[in-house]
C-alpha positions in Angstrom: 0.0 0.0 0.0 1.4 3.4 -1.0 0.0 5.4 2.0 2.4 7.4 4.2 4.2 5.6 7.0 2.3 7.7 9.6 -1.1 6.8 8.1 -0.1 3.1 8.0 1.2 3.2 11.6 -2.1 4.7 12.9 -4.5 2.6 10.8 -3.0 -0.9 10.3 -1.4 -3.4 12.6 0.1 -6.8 11.9 -1.4 -9.5 14.2 -2.2 -13.2 14.2 -4.8 -15.6 15.2 -5.1 -19.4 15.6 -7.2 -21.3 13.1 -9.4 -24.4 13.9 -6.3 -26.6 13.5 -4.6 -24.4 16.1 -2.2 -23.1 13.5 -0.9 -19.6 13.9 -2.1 -17.4 10.9 -1.2 -13.8 10.0 -3.8 -11.1 9.9 -4.0 -7.3 9.7 -6.1 -5.2 12.1 -7.4 -1.9 10.7 -9.3 1.1 11.6 -12.3 2.5 9.7 -10.0 4.9 8.0 -7.7 2.1 7.0 -10.6 0.2 5.6 -11.7 3.2 3.7 -8.3 3.8 2.0 -8.1 0.1 1.2 -11.6 0.0 -0.3 -11.0 3.1 -2.4 -8.5 1.0 -4.4 -11.0 -1.8 -5.1 -12.8 -2.1 -8.4 -16.2 -3.5 -9.4 -19.8 -2.6 -8.9 -19.9 -3.1 -5.1 -16.7 -1.0 -4.7 -18.2 1.8 -6.7 -21.4 1.7 -4.5 -19.1 2.1 -1.5 -17.2 5.0 -3.1 -20.4 6.8 -4.1 -21.9 6.4 -0.7 -18.7 7.7 0.9 -18.7 10.7 -1.3 -22.4 11.4 -0.7 -22.0 11.2 3.0 -19.0 13.5 2.9 -20.9 16.0 0.8 -23.8 15.9 3.3 -21.3 16.6 6.1 -20.0 19.6 4.3 -23.5 21.1 3.9 -24.2 20.6 7.6 -20.8 22.0 8.7 -21.2 25.0 6.4 -24.6 25.7 8.0 -23.0 25.7 11.5 -20.5 28.4 10.7 
């Protein structure tokens, strides 16, 4: 992932879990912002729905925040 080191440090963490066979498996833990940056790189119909919903929610936030000023 080509995000900054600071963004990566704050939003992603390497971890592990044990599967049903009690074998240690790697995993990444991520924040909501980490998921968002990851999902913005996805392609396909569902990815586009996510991107459009994110943009619409952000635009609604801007309208609300402008009205508060």
